C-alpha positions in Angstrom: 1.4 3.1 -36.3 -1.1 5.4 -37.9 -3.9 3.9 -35.9 -1.9 4.5 -32.7 -1.4 8.2 -33.5 -5.2 8.6 -34.2 -6.0 6.9 -30.9 -3.6 9.2 -29.0 -5.2 12.3 -30.7 -8.7 11.0 -30.0 -7.9 10.5 -26.3 -6.3 14.0 -26.1 -9.4 15.6 -27.7 -11.7 13.6 -25.3 -9.7 14.9 -22.3 -9.8 18.5 -23.6 -13.6 18.2 -24.2 -14.2 16.7 -20.7 -12.2 19.6 -19.1 -14.2 22.2 -21.0 -17.5 20.6 -20.1 -16.6 20.2 -16.4 -15.6 23.9 -16.3 -18.8 25.3 -17.9 -20.4 26.2 -14.6 -17.3 28.1 -13.6 -17.2 29.9 -16.9 -21.0 30.8 -16.7 -20.5 32.1 -13.1 -17.5 34.2 -14.3 -19.4 35.8 -17.2 -22.9 35.8 -15.5 -23.4 39.5 -15.7 -22.3 39.7 -19.3 -24.6 36.8 -20.3 -27.7 37.9 -18.4 -27.2 41.7 -18.7 -28.0 42.0 -15.0 -26.3 44.8 -13.0 -23.4 44.4 -10.7 -23.0 46.2 -7.4 -20.7 49.3 -7.6 -19.6 51.2 -4.4 -22.1 49.4 -2.2 -25.1 50.0 -4.4 -27.1 47.7 -6.7 -29.5 49.5 -9.1 -32.3 47.1 -10.1 -34.5 49.8 -11.6 -33.8 48.7 -15.1 -34.6 45.1 -14.4 -38.1 44.0 -15.4 -38.6 40.6 -14.0 -36.1 37.8 -13.5 -36.8 34.1 -13.5 -34.4 32.7 -10.8 -31.8 34.3 -8.6 -29.9 37.6 -8.9 -26.4 37.3 -7.7 -25.2 40.1 -5.5 -21.7 40.2 -7.0 -19.8 43.4 -7.0 -18.3 45.9 -4.5 -19.9 46.0 -1.0 -19.0 47.9 2.2 -17.2 45.6 4.7 -17.1 45.9 8.4 -14.5 43.8 10.1 -15.4 42.2 13.5 -18.5 44.4 13.7 -22.2 43.9 13.5 -23.8 47.0 12.0 -27.4 48.0 12.6 -29.3 49.1 9.5 -30.8 52.2 11.0 -31.0 55.3 8.8 -30.1 57.8 11.5 -26.8 56.1 12.5 -23.7 56.7 10.4 -21.1 54.0 10.1 -17.8 54.1 8.3 -16.9 50.9 6.4 -13.5 49.4 7.0 -13.1 48.8 3.3 -14.9 48.0 0.1 -14.7 44.3 -0.7 -15.3 42.5 -4.0 -18.0 39.8 -3.8 -17.5 36.8 -4.3 -14.1 36.8 -2.7 -12.3 35.9 0.5 -11.7 38.6 3.0 -8.4 37.1 4.1 -6.7 38.8 1.1 -7.6 42.3 2.3 -6.0 44.6 4.9 -7.6 46.8 7.6 -5.4 49.4 9.4 -2.3 47.8 7.8 -3.0 44.3 9.1 -4.0 41.4 6.8 -7.3 40.0 7.8 -7.2 36.4 9.0 -9.8 33.8 8.1 -10.8 33.7 11.8 -13.2 36.4 12.7 -16.3 37.8 11.3 -17.4 40.6 9.0 -20.5 42.1 7.6 -21.2 43.1 4.1 -23.7 45.8 4.2 -26.6 46.3 1.8 -27.7 50.0 2.1 -31.3 49.5 0.9 -33.5 46.5 0.2 -34.6 46.2 -3.4 -37.8 44.8 -4.8 -38.6 44.0 -8.4 
């Protein structure tokens, strides 16, 4: 009887440990900016001036201008008005433009105002 209870608890703890280990990449992605101290985009801008050198990738998470069903040229003399600011990573089908919910069918452009080099 006691052995059976110990086995049950052992199996429960193994399952909990397996679930935690499987979700570690998700947890790392969620807390990426807190762990690495790398900046996150705010209002369509990403300031990398305080970043020395990074081994690996920099995720472009944050708020970006979003143009629904449009291709925007990145010419400095042209002025475009974004349809909305979208949080990246995210699905645009949860947002509304002109009172209409965006469908998953269509295309959009997330606009980076300036290119950045380290």
